[in-house]
N, C-alpha and C positions, 0 to 999 in steps of 0.2 A: 477606549473604555469598554470593558466587558459588560454584557447584559446578563443580569441574573434572571434566568427563565423561571425559576421558582417564585421569585418576587412578582413577575408578570402574571403568573398563574394565580397567585394569591390575590392580586389586584382584580383580575377578571372574576374570581369567585366572590370577592367583596362587592363588586358592581352587581353581580347577579343576586346576592343577598339583599342589597338595597332595593333592587327591582321587586324581589319577593315581598319585602316590607311595604313597598308602594302598592303592590297588588292586594295585599291583605287589608289595606285601608281604602280600596277602590279608587286608587289614583288613576288619572286619565292620560292616555297617549304617551305611555312610557317609552323612552328611547335610551339605549346605551350607545355612546359614541366611544370608539377605540381611538384614542389620540396618540398612540405610541409612534405612529409613522408621521406625525405632524410636528414639524420643527417649531420649537419654542412653546410647545403645549405645557400648560401648568400642571397637568396630571396625566396619568395613563388612561383614565376613563372618566367621562362625564355620564352621569345618569340624570335624565331630564324627564319631568312629568308635570302634570297640571292638576290643580284641585279646583273645586267649584266656588268655594268661599273661604275666607281666612280660617275658620274653624276646621275646614277640611284639610287645608294645607298643613295646619298644626298637627292634625291627626296623622297625616301621611308622614310627617317628620318623626313623630313619636313611633310610628310603625317601623320606619327605617332604623331608628335608634334601637328599638327592641329586637328586631330581626338580627342585626349585626352583633349587638351585645350578647344575645343568647348563643349565637353560633361561634363567636370568636373571642368574646370578652373585651373587644375593643370599643373605645369611645372615640367620637370625632375629636379632632384637634380643636375645632370650634364650630359653633352654629351661629350663623348671622341671619337676621331678618325675622326671627321667630316672633318678636313683639308685634310687628304690623302684619306679618304673615302674607304679604303679597308676593315676595320672592324669598324663600328660605334656602340658604346655602349651608350644606353640611360638608365639612372638610375632613376627609379621611386620608389626607396626604396624597396617596396615589389615585384615589377615587374622590371625585367631588360630585355631590348630589345637589341638583337644583330643583326646587319645588316651587312652581309658579301658579299664581292665578292666571287663568287663560289669557286675559287681556295683556298682562305683563309679559307672558311668554311670547305672545304675538308681537309685542313691541320690541323686546330685546333680541329675539330671533337667534338664539344660540346655535341652533342646528345649521342655520345659514352661515353664521360667522365661522363655524368649524366644519364647513362643508367638505373639506379634505379628509375628514375622519371617516373611518368605516363604521357602519352600524353593526352592532352585535345582535344576533338572534336572541330573543327572549325565550 
């Protein structure tokens, strides 16, 4: 199977746009994980961050949505968890954004679960 390098470049740009949206809403401890070299990975990139309280995680989600929509016109395939805002997942197919409350992030430890992934410089 041939790898489409343009698609991978687009995915990385989308992940960085998500990180910009997070930064604009003062998200905490943002990490981009490059999952391309990890077998059975569900996406090319995970973008992970924390918020202080549910209203903060909602604002971060809104910031990511706005950042990506403005730059690319793209909408996520779905957004899960917005109602309780403890762990919000934004699915952009090749890029999945995870916005956690700190205690939920510590509990689920996605960075440790995907420790084989390379971290992308922000």
